[in-house]
N, C-alpha and C positions, 0 to 999 in steps of 0.2 A: 295213447300212442301204439302203433302197430309196427312190429319189425321183424327182420329176417337176420341171420347169421348165414353167410355165405362161405362154404368150405373152400379152401385153397384148392387151385388146380382147375375148378370148374371152368367150362369155356364161356359162360354166361351167367348173368343174374337176371331173373325177370322181376319187374316191380308191377305187382297187380293192384288196380285202383278198386274200390269196394264195387265198383259196377260190373267187375270182371274182365276189364279191358287190360291188355299185357302189353308192355313193351320191353323190348331187350335194349338195355342201355349201358350195362355194365359188362367188360369183358375181364374177368379175374386173372385169365392166363396171362395178359399182358403186364402184369404187376408180380413182384415177388410173392412166393407163397405165404400167405397169412390169413387170418381172419378177418373180413369185412361186414360191417352192420349196415343194414338199409332200414329206414323208418319212415312213416308219415304220421301227421299230426292234424287234427281239426281244431281250429280255433276260432272262436267266436267272440267279438269284442262289442260291448254295447256301451253308448254314451247319449248323453242329454245335452249336447251343445245347442246354445242359442234356444234352448227351450223345445228342439226337436229331436225325437227318439231317432238314434242313427243306429244301425247293425251292419259291422263288418265281417265277412267270412274269410279265413285264410285256410288254404289246405297245403301244408308244408311237406315236402320232401327231403330227407336227410339221409345223407350217406358218409358213413364213417364220423358220424357225430359234426358233421358241417352240412348246413341247408345249401342245396344246389338249385332248386326251383320250388316256387309255389304258385298257388292261384289266389289272386286278390279280388274279392267280389265288387272291390270300389272302382278297379279298373275293367273287370270283367273279363280277364284272360290270365293265362299263365306267364310267368317272368321268371327268366332264368337268373338266378344268383351267381353262379359260378360259370365258367365254360364248360364244365361237365353235365351242367344242366340244360344246356342250350340244345341239343338234338332233342329231349324229351319237351321242351316248351314249345318247340316248333311243332313238332308233331302233334301235341294234344290241343294247341291252338287251331290246327286245320280240322280238327274233328268237331264240326259244328253242334252235333248232337250232345257230346261229351261236355263243350263248353256251356251249352243250354242248361245242360243238368247242374253244372258247379254254380251257375248263377242262381239258381233256383235253390240252393242250400241254404241261403239268407232265410228263407221262409221256413222250409221243409226241416232243416236242422236246427239253426241257431232260434228262431223265434218259437218253434213248436216245443223244444226243451227250455227254453226260458219260462215258457206259460206254466210248465210243471215245476221246475226249480227255482224260477226266479222269485216267488213270494218268499220262499224260505230264505233265500240270500238277502232280499231287501228288509226282512223283518229280523234279521241276525244284528245285535249290537254288542259290543265288547269295549269296556271303557280302557282307556290308556292308562299305564303306568307311567308317572312323570318323574324324573329325579334331575338335580343339577349337580355337576361336578366341575370344580374349579381346575384350571391348570396353567401351567406358565410355559410358553413357547420358548421363552429366552430368560434364562434363570437372572440376567442382569438387567432385563427391560421390567420397566414399572407396570407394562400392560398384563392384565390377567385374561385368559380365555376361559369364558363361562360357558360350557356346554349342555343344553337342555335336550334331554332325550325323553321321547314318548314312545314306549314300547308296547306290543301286544294289544293294539287296537284294530276296530272293524266298524264301519267300512273304512275304505282308505281314505277319503275325503278329511282333511282335519287343518285347523287354523292355530299356529303358535306364534306368540308375540313375546318379546321381551320388554319389561317394564324396569324404570330405574327412578327410585323415589317416588312411584305412583305415576310416571309419564311414560309413554310408549317411546322406546328406544329405536331410532332409525338408523343411526349411524355405526358402523362396524357390526352390522348383523349380517350373518351368512346363512342360508337355508339349504338343508340337504334333501334329497329327494326321497320318497315314500319306497322302502323295501319290503320285499314279500319275506314272510318268515317261514313260509312252506307250510303253515297250518291254519290258513283261512284269516292271519292277522298280519299287521304291518309295523314298521316302526321308523322313525325318522328323528332327525337331529337339527337343532338350531343353535347357533353360536353366536356369542357376544364378545367382542373384544373391547376392552374399556379399562381404566385405570381406577379401581376402587378406592375410595377415600373414607376414613374413618366416619361412620355414620350413615353412609350409603346403605340404601336396601333395595336390593335386585329382586325381581320376581318373574318366574316365567308363567305365563298365562295361556291356556289351552281350550280350545273350543272345539266340541265335537259332538255329533248326533247321539252318541251314548250316553250323554252327561245332561242332566237336568240344568245345570248352572255352570259358570266357567270355573275352571280348575286352576288354581293358582298356588305356586309354589315358592317360597321365599328363600334368598340366601343373603348372608351378611357377610362382609370382610372380617376375616379374624385376624387378630394381632399376631404378627410373626413371633417365631421362637426367640430369636434375639430380643426383640422388644419385651418380651414376656420375662426373660432372664433378668433384664435391665429394672423392669418393674419391682420383681422379687427382691433384688440386690438393694433398691431404694427402700423398700419396706423393712428388710433385716437390719439396713444400717440404721435406719430411723428408731428401730427398737432397741438396737443396742445403745445407741446414743441417750434414748430416754431411760435405759437402765442405769447408765455411768450418771447421769444428772442426779437420778434418784438417790443413788450411793452416795454421791458427794454432798447432796443435800442432807441425808440423814447425817452423815459424819459431823458434818458443820454444827448442825443442830443439837448433836450429842455433846460435841466438845463445849458448847456455849452454856450447857447446862450443868457442867461439872463445877464442883464446889471451889476447885483450884488445882492447880498443876504443882509438882514437885518443883523445887528450886533447881535451877540449871537444867531443867528439860524444855525443850523448844515446843513451841505451841503446835506445830506442825506434827511432831512425833506423839504428843499427846492426843491430837485429834485423830490420828490414825490408830493409836491403841485404844482410844473410845470407841472407833466404830468397828475394828476387827478384833479387839482383845480384851480381856477382863479389865474393868476399871480398878485402879487401887484406891483405897480409901485415903481420903485427904489427910495430910498431918495434922495432929492437934494444934489449935491455935496457941501462941506462946503469950499472947496478950489477954 
């Protein structure tokens, strides 16, 4: 990207192409006094659609961070993006030598640099980092959104699929686009909307040229917090019940083993004293 900052108050701003051509298309005196920025970018796009190599060259002109005109090698001419770029597009298209020169940039600029740098780019491989994060769009809804994120991978081409209990899920699947990270890596997300049941196993499966085998990350539904509390309450209740049954049975057995109870004492009181208090010696027999 090449750019200039135009000081306020100047009568005009020339935009010069790399070939030395100069066209006056901006009159900054007509606007309020402030700084203006003019830029141009060269862009090459390579594709292999239908097994045929295709190269597209773009020469973009940007004014104040907005593209106003560009050259498209597929069309072979300049095209205005905004009304501000129409005078420049008309003028440059009338220059036959300039248009011919721009068309040849596909070979001279794109293919030439691709032969130098393309080998490095094609050989570069970065494995994706895959994570699954569950979320609920509506707390009252039984549906759960499972988000599979593949991050920091290169090259851009990647295939992600959702599996439910070992079978590919096709309903409720939403695909995001591959996004540039700005460091020669990409990231993308694939969402699955479903109603998980206990015992279901979900998996996000990723296929990428950097991986020798398929990368699979599993996720299983977890019991909710309220359900976990109910389970623990049931366990505690069962333990307490077992303790009371054990104590009662012990008291009963100890009371049965007594050699006799004092006259006038209830059997229940004797049983409790036998279990929780010191046992009194049985009175001597009168017979």
